[in-house]
C-alpha distance (Angstrom), angle and dihedral (degrees) to the residues before:
residue distance angle dihedral
M1 . . .
R2 3.83 . .
R3 3.79 131.4 .
S4 3.80 130.5 -129.4
K5 3.81 127.2 -109.4
N6 3.79 89.5 -100.9
D7 3.82 91.5 76.5
E8 3.81 91.6 106.0
L9 3.79 89.6 54.7
G10 3.79 92.7 55.4
T11 3.81 92.5 -120.5
A12 3.77 99.4 98.8
R13 3.77 120.7 140.1
P14 3.80 124.8 -163.5
V15 3.79 114.0 -99.6
Q16 3.81 118.2 -154.9
D17 3.81 118.3 -133.0
V18 3.77 109.0 -118.3
S19 3.79 122.4 -154.2
P20 3.79 111.0 -122.4
G21 3.77 116.2 -104.8
P22 3.80 124.6 -129.4
G23 3.81 114.4 -67.8
L24 3.81 108.1 -103.1
Q25 3.80 95.7 -149.8
A26 3.80 91.8 47.6
W27 3.80 90.6 50.8
I28 3.81 91.5 49.2
E29 3.81 88.3 55.0
V30 3.80 90.8 50.6
L31 3.80 90.3 51.0
G32 3.78 89.6 50.5
A33 3.81 89.1 60.8
V34 3.83 95.4 51.3
P35 3.82 109.4 123.7
G36 3.79 117.3 -115.6
G37 3.76 138.8 -166.4
A38 3.80 118.2 29.0
V39 3.80 97.8 8.9
T40 3.80 120.1 -158.7
E41 3.80 130.5 -164.6
Q42 3.81 88.8 -110.7
Q43 3.80 90.7 56.6
I44 3.81 89.9 51.4
L45 3.80 89.8 51.4
V46 3.82 92.9 49.6
W47 3.81 90.5 51.6
V48 3.82 92.8 46.3
E49 3.82 94.7 47.9
G50 3.81 93.7 43.7
P51 3.82 123.3 30.7
L52 3.79 96.3 12.5
R53 3.82 95.0 49.1
R54 3.82 90.7 51.3
F55 3.80 89.8 53.2
F56 3.81 96.5 39.8
P57 3.84 111.4 24.0
F58 3.81 116.0 -142.9
Q59 3.79 138.7 149.2
R60 3.80 103.3 -140.2
F61 3.79 135.3 17.6
L62 3.79 135.2 -161.4
G63 3.77 123.1 -178.5
A64 3.78 126.4 174.8
Y65 3.77 137.2 176.9
G66 3.79 116.5 -155.4
R67 3.78 149.4 134.4
L68 3.80 131.9 -96.7
T69 3.79 119.9 -150.3
G70 3.77 132.0 149.9
G71 3.80 92.0 1.4
R72 3.79 91.4 -58.9
I73 3.81 129.7 113.9
R74 3.79 122.4 -145.5
M75 3.81 117.1 -171.4
R76 3.79 118.5 -144.1
N77 3.81 103.2 172.2
L78 3.80 127.2 26.6
V79 3.82 129.3 -176.0
T80 3.80 122.0 179.1
S81 3.79 137.4 176.6
G82 3.80 126.5 -166.5
Y83 3.80 98.1 5.3
P84 3.83 121.1 121.7
D85 3.79 115.8 -106.2
A86 3.81 91.6 -119.4
F87 3.80 91.5 58.8
V88 3.80 93.6 48.0
A89 3.82 92.0 46.9
G90 3.81 90.1 51.8
L91 3.80 95.5 55.2
E92 3.79 112.2 112.4
E93 3.77 116.6 -118.2
S94 3.79 88.0 -146.9
F95 3.82 129.5 24.9
D96 3.80 142.1 160.1
L97 3.79 114.4 -94.2
G98 3.81 92.2 -128.5
A99 3.81 91.7 60.0
R100 3.80 90.9 77.8
G101 3.78 114.9 43.8
C102 3.81 96.9 -167.6
F103 3.78 91.5 51.6
A104 3.81 91.3 47.3
W105 3.82 90.8 49.4
W106 3.80 90.7 50.3
V107 3.82 92.8 49.6
Q108 3.79 90.4 51.3
N109 3.82 97.9 43.1
R110 3.84 102.4 28.9
A111 3.82 89.1 -146.3
A112 3.79 135.1 120.7
F113 3.79 115.7 -97.0
I114 3.80 135.2 -165.0
L115 3.79 121.8 -146.9
D116 3.79 113.0 -160.9
P117 3.83 109.6 -179.7
A118 3.81 89.0 -151.6
D119 3.81 89.7 60.6
P120 3.82 108.0 12.9
P121 3.80 122.0 -169.4
P122 3.81 116.0 -110.5
F123 3.81 93.3 -109.2
A124 3.83 94.4 60.3
T125 3.82 113.2 108.6
A126 3.79 126.5 -137.0
R127 3.80 88.5 -113.9
E128 3.79 92.4 57.7
L129 3.80 92.9 47.1
D130 3.81 90.9 48.3
E131 3.82 90.3 53.3
I132 3.80 90.9 51.3
R133 3.79 92.4 51.4
Q134 3.81 96.5 42.1
L135 3.82 93.2 49.3
S136 3.83 95.0 36.0
L137 3.80 90.5 -127.0
G138 3.79 97.4 161.0
V139 3.80 115.5 -160.3
V140 3.82 113.3 1.2
A141 3.81 125.4 -157.1
G142 3.78 124.8 -168.9
H143 3.79 139.5 -174.3
G144 3.80 140.6 136.2
V145 3.78 145.7 154.1
I146 3.80 129.8 -82.6
D147 3.80 124.4 -161.0
P148 3.82 103.3 -152.1
F149 3.80 92.7 -167.1
A150 3.81 93.1 58.2
S151 3.84 96.3 32.6
A152 3.80 85.6 -129.7
G153 3.76 138.1 108.5
T154 3.77 151.5 147.9
Y155 3.80 124.0 -92.2
L156 3.81 122.6 -162.4
S157 3.79 130.5 -166.9
F158 3.82 125.5 -174.9
A159 3.81 118.2 -170.3
G160 3.79 125.9 -162.0
V161 3.81 96.7 30.8
A162 3.81 125.0 155.2
A163 3.80 110.8 -70.9
D164 3.80 96.6 -160.9
Q165 3.82 100.2 55.9
P166 3.82 107.5 56.2
Q167 3.81 94.3 153.9
H168 3.80 91.7 51.8
V169 3.82 91.1 47.9
R170 3.81 92.4 52.2
M171 3.80 92.3 47.8
C172 3.80 90.8 51.3
L173 3.80 92.2 48.8
N174 3.80 90.4 52.0
L175 3.81 87.8 58.2
I176 3.81 96.6 41.6
A177 3.82 100.7 45.1
P178 3.85 99.6 68.6
V179 3.82 91.9 45.2
L180 3.80 93.9 53.0
H181 3.79 90.3 43.0
A182 3.81 89.7 56.2
L183 3.82 90.3 48.7
F184 3.79 92.4 50.7
L185 3.80 90.2 49.1
A186 3.80 89.7 52.0
T187 3.80 89.7 50.3
E188 3.79 90.9 48.4
Q189 3.78 91.7 52.5
V190 3.80 92.5 49.5
A191 3.79 95.7 44.3
S192 3.79 99.8 49.0
P193 3.79 137.1 46.1
K194 3.77 109.1 -108.9
L195 3.79 116.2 -95.7
D196 3.77 114.5 168.3
L197 3.80 102.3 -133.7
G198 3.79 87.5 176.0
K199 3.80 86.3 81.0
L200 3.81 89.9 66.5
T201 3.78 129.7 83.9
E202 3.81 120.7 -120.9
R203 3.82 90.6 -101.6
Q204 3.81 91.3 49.5
R205 3.81 91.1 50.9
E206 3.80 88.2 50.7
L207 3.81 89.9 54.9
V208 3.80 90.0 49.0
D209 3.82 90.4 54.0
L210 3.80 91.6 50.6
A211 3.79 90.9 48.4
L212 3.81 89.8 52.0
M213 3.80 88.0 55.9
G214 3.81 86.8 62.0
L215 3.80 95.6 -111.0
P216 3.83 118.7 154.5
D217 3.81 121.6 -127.6
K218 3.81 92.4 -100.4
T219 3.80 93.0 56.7
I220 3.81 92.1 43.7
A221 3.80 89.8 51.8
S222 3.80 90.6 51.2
R223 3.81 93.0 49.5
L224 3.80 93.8 49.2
G225 3.80 96.9 39.2
I226 3.80 94.8 -121.4
S227 3.79 134.0 113.9
E228 3.79 123.3 -86.9
H229 3.81 87.7 -121.0
T230 3.82 89.9 57.4
V231 3.81 90.3 50.5
G232 3.80 89.5 54.1
N233 3.80 91.2 50.1
H234 3.81 90.7 50.3
F235 3.79 92.2 52.9
R236 3.79 92.5 48.8
V237 3.81 88.9 56.3
I238 3.81 91.0 44.6
Y239 3.81 92.3 52.9
E240 3.79 91.3 48.4
R241 3.80 93.4 50.4
L242 3.82 93.0 47.4
G243 3.79 94.9 44.8
I244 3.80 96.0 -118.2
S245 3.79 132.5 113.2
K246 3.82 109.9 -147.0
R247 3.81 147.4 24.9
S248 3.79 95.4 -103.4
Q249 3.83 91.3 59.9
L250 3.78 90.8 50.4
I251 3.81 93.4 51.1
A252 3.81 94.2 43.5
A253 3.80 91.3 52.1
L254 3.80 96.7 47.4
K255 3.81 103.9 35.2
């Protein structure tokens, strides 16, 4: 805390130190370098490792676009920078939301978070802290964007960020998250044939996710507590609404 120049007059009031916000001109320059048109994952990575890193210093990056249904996350697109291949290969394509406390907290609060292993937040799991220590990640900051109408969104994690400027880090993430979300959406649209999942109900989207995991109708029925016959009826309606005729078309279009 510092004091104003009026100290000698006896009228001084305490003035709080305020962390500087992101530089507007620097951010405008970063936006000017955002790839356009038919965006690829490689273009996202080039932007993240170049212009974005100069604006927001970090050591490692992980960005993923996926869907959330029935308390389970299924990743569709994944872009990483700085992580060892073995770690990336070991990431689950699908996992329960409760398995990662920071991710679950973010989904519930839709706000940026900072995970400092020296003073971890109460929602961090032992698994997440072990990963930070094993990979020497330092301070990790996460944020993203969720589209509640599509039950889908983009999650971002930056490792090795500044530990002494939490307010600045959160402000930067609030700027970065919607831009990367838009880039991942552009990549998704380029990479996959268009199926309008917005035509499906929440239960139908849940069945689609289970089908994409490679589960047969019998197993899906057991998981959802319905009959195998009902599962079959659901998929017939799903195919009709999406303009396809069989499971293989569904999986090929959404994988």
